[in-house]
C-alpha positions in Angstrom: -63.6 119.8 -1.2 -62.0 118.8 2.0 -59.4 116.1 2.0 -59.4 113.7 4.9 -56.2 112.5 6.4 -56.0 108.7 6.7 -53.3 106.2 7.4 -50.5 106.3 5.0 -50.6 103.7 2.1 -47.9 101.1 2.4 -45.1 101.5 -0.2 -42.1 99.1 0.0 -39.4 101.5 -1.3 -40.5 104.5 0.7 -41.2 102.4 3.9 -37.6 100.8 3.5 -36.0 104.2 3.1 -37.7 105.4 6.3 -36.8 102.4 8.3 -33.3 101.7 7.2 -32.3 105.4 7.5 -34.2 106.0 10.7 -36.2 108.7 9.3 -39.5 109.5 11.2 -41.9 110.2 8.3 -42.3 111.1 4.6 -41.8 114.8 5.5 -38.4 114.0 7.1 -37.4 111.9 4.1 -38.3 114.7 1.8 -36.2 117.1 3.7 -33.3 114.7 3.6 -33.2 114.3 -0.1 -34.4 117.7 -1.1 -37.9 117.0 -2.3 -41.3 118.4 -1.4 -43.5 116.3 1.0 -46.1 116.6 -1.7 -44.0 114.8 -4.2 -43.2 111.9 -1.7 -47.0 111.7 -1.1 -47.7 111.4 -4.8 -45.1 108.6 -5.1 -46.8 106.9 -2.2 -50.1 107.2 -3.9 -49.0 105.4 -7.0 -47.5 108.1 -9.2 -44.5 106.5 -11.1 -41.2 107.5 -9.7 -38.9 109.7 -11.8 -35.4 108.5 -12.8 -34.1 111.6 -11.1 -35.7 110.5 -7.7 -34.2 107.0 -8.1 -30.7 108.4 -8.8 -31.1 110.7 -5.7 -31.7 107.7 -3.6 -28.8 105.9 -5.2 -26.5 108.8 -4.5 -27.8 109.9 -1.2 -28.1 106.5 0.5 -25.9 104.3 -1.6 -28.5 101.9 -2.6 -28.0 99.7 -5.8 -30.5 99.8 -8.6 -31.1 96.1 -8.1 -32.4 96.8 -4.5 -34.5 99.8 -5.5 -36.0 97.8 -8.4 -36.8 94.9 -6.2 -38.6 97.2 -3.7 -40.5 99.0 -6.5 -41.7 95.6 -7.8 -43.1 94.9 -4.3 -44.9 98.0 -4.4 -47.0 97.3 -7.4 
């Protein structure tokens, strides 16, 4: 089975991380926080984010849980 590459799905939290931190793409975000690009792709496609991932965002970028929660709510 061949996977076709299409436009990335919008995801409020991931898109905000890219924009506010001037990261080029999901791969660059993955490198920045020490995750695989595949894991970021899974999150973008609807897999529930782990608490560890959310804590990583809080620690790495200094974002509040309130801000992260609001962006996650937009993505549903």
